[in-house]
C-alpha positions, 0 to 999 in steps of 0.5 A: 212961641213964635216958632210954634205958631209958624210950624202950625201955620205951615202945617195948616197950609199943607193940609189945606193944599192936600184937600184942595188937590184931592181927586177921585181920578184914582178910583178904578172902574171896571167896564163890562164888554159891550157892542157899539151901534156899528157892531164893533165889540169893545172888550172889558177893561178898567178905567179911572172914574170920570170927572170934570177934568180931561187931563187926569182920566185914563181912556 
């Protein structure tokens, strides 16, 4: 019985950690081409969806 409780506790911790560290940074966003204010054209490209973390976003 004790072994079963330990396994349940470990499983609960693993599931909890997975939900804490999930991020939406894996969502790809397609960006259409556009002109900047100085006349420079930016070609269409793909990037990750922005969030509040600067360390996990492609630019």
